[in-house]
VMD Tcl script that draws the C-alpha trace (Angstrom):
set ca {
  {2.99 -24.19 -11.10}
  {5.49 -22.74 -13.59}
  {6.42 -19.09 -13.46}
  {5.29 -18.68 -17.08}
  {1.84 -20.10 -16.27}
  {1.52 -17.74 -13.28}
  {2.36 -14.77 -15.53}
  {-0.26 -15.88 -18.04}
  {-2.90 -16.03 -15.33}
  {-2.17 -12.38 -14.47}
  {-2.58 -11.18 -18.08}
  {-6.34 -10.30 -17.84}
  {-5.90 -8.22 -14.69}
  {-2.80 -6.43 -16.01}
  {-4.41 -5.73 -19.36}
  {-7.50 -4.30 -17.62}
  {-5.35 -1.54 -16.18}
  {-4.20 -0.34 -19.63}
  {-6.10 1.90 -22.03}
  {-7.73 0.35 -25.12}
  {-5.08 1.64 -27.54}
  {-2.22 0.13 -25.53}
  {-3.96 -3.23 -25.21}
  {-4.57 -3.31 -29.00}
  {-0.94 -2.46 -29.64}
  {0.28 -5.20 -27.31}
  {-1.88 -7.83 -28.97}
  {-0.78 -6.66 -32.47}
  {2.89 -6.94 -31.47}
  {2.41 -10.38 -29.92}
  {0.56 -11.76 -32.95}
  {3.26 -10.38 -35.28}
  {5.93 -12.05 -33.15}
  {3.97 -15.31 -33.51}
  {3.90 -14.89 -37.31}
  {7.66 -14.18 -37.29}
  {8.21 -17.53 -35.57}
  {7.15 -19.16 -38.88}
  {10.23 -17.80 -40.69}
  {13.75 -19.16 -40.92}
  {16.86 -16.94 -41.32}
  {18.31 -16.93 -44.81}
  {21.67 -15.46 -45.88}
  {20.34 -14.38 -49.30}
  {17.06 -12.56 -48.44}
  {17.24 -12.20 -44.67}
  {14.20 -14.28 -43.70}
  {12.01 -16.75 -45.60}
  {9.02 -18.85 -44.68}
  {10.04 -22.12 -43.07}
  {10.14 -24.99 -45.52}
  {7.75 -26.95 -43.35}
  {5.72 -24.45 -41.34}
  {4.25 -25.71 -38.16}
  {1.31 -26.13 -38.07}
  {0.52 -27.17 -41.65}
  {-1.67 -24.52 -43.23}
  {-2.45 -26.77 -46.20}
  {-3.22 -24.95 -49.42}
  {-4.22 -21.65 -47.84}
  {-3.15 -18.67 -49.93}
  {-0.53 -16.83 -47.94}
  {1.79 -14.08 -49.18}
  {4.81 -15.00 -46.99}
  {6.69 -11.95 -48.26}
  {4.55 -9.42 -46.45}
  {2.39 -11.34 -43.98}
  {1.59 -9.30 -40.85}
  {-1.03 -8.04 -38.45}
  {-1.58 -4.45 -39.53}
  {-3.99 -3.32 -36.85}
  {-6.03 -4.48 -33.87}
  {-9.25 -2.74 -32.87}
  {-11.37 -3.21 -29.81}
  {-15.13 -3.49 -30.39}
  {-16.87 -3.91 -27.01}
  {-14.93 -6.69 -25.41}
  {-13.74 -8.27 -28.71}
  {-10.34 -7.63 -30.20}
  {-10.37 -7.75 -34.00}
  {-6.94 -8.36 -35.57}
  {-6.52 -7.41 -39.25}
  {-4.01 -9.68 -40.98}
  {-2.72 -8.52 -44.36}
  {-1.47 -10.76 -47.21}
  {-3.66 -13.72 -46.39}
  {-6.68 -15.06 -48.28}
  {-9.91 -14.15 -46.50}
  {-10.85 -17.89 -46.30}
  {-7.62 -19.00 -44.58}
  {-9.47 -20.59 -41.73}
  {-6.58 -22.70 -40.36}
  {-4.20 -19.77 -40.15}
  {-6.81 -17.52 -38.50}
  {-7.70 -20.17 -35.96}
  {-4.02 -20.73 -35.20}
  {-3.62 -17.05 -34.34}
  {-6.81 -17.01 -32.20}
  {-5.83 -20.18 -30.35}
  {-2.43 -18.72 -29.36}
  {-4.02 -15.42 -28.32}
  {-6.41 -17.37 -26.10}
  {-3.59 -19.38 -24.51}
  {-1.86 -16.08 -23.70}
  {-4.89 -14.74 -21.89}
  {-6.73 -12.85 -24.61}
  {-10.20 -14.28 -24.29}
  {-12.17 -12.69 -27.17}
  {-10.15 -12.36 -30.37}
  {-11.37 -12.46 -33.96}
  {-9.04 -12.46 -36.98}
  {-9.98 -10.74 -40.24}
  {-7.79 -11.79 -43.15}
  {-7.39 -9.61 -46.23}
  {-5.18 -9.06 -49.23}
}
mol new
graphics top color blue
foreach p $ca { graphics top sphere $p radius 0.5 }
foreach p [lrange $ca 0 end-1] q [lrange $ca 1 end] { graphics top cylinder $p $q radius 0.2 }
display resetview
């Protein structure tokens, strides 16, 4: 088994030892890093959305200039991530974030998209 896979399997037990605020902050930072992976460096403006983002988010309304996870809150056992600068009906983008969070060991994540 790979070392990375072994670390992922330990995520739930490690997160359980942290307070709620710290767990929310870690998830917010990780989701923002995931969003940053969609950008390419650009000499003129610093960073711009990749010409062909992967995955393809179709015609979802995304403000690439200020897209980010502003906050994560814990409600019971569910983490709710609030993503700014994204149309509330951007299902593909929201599911993409949730699927990566799940792969990283975050089992109950919901994404709320807002302008």
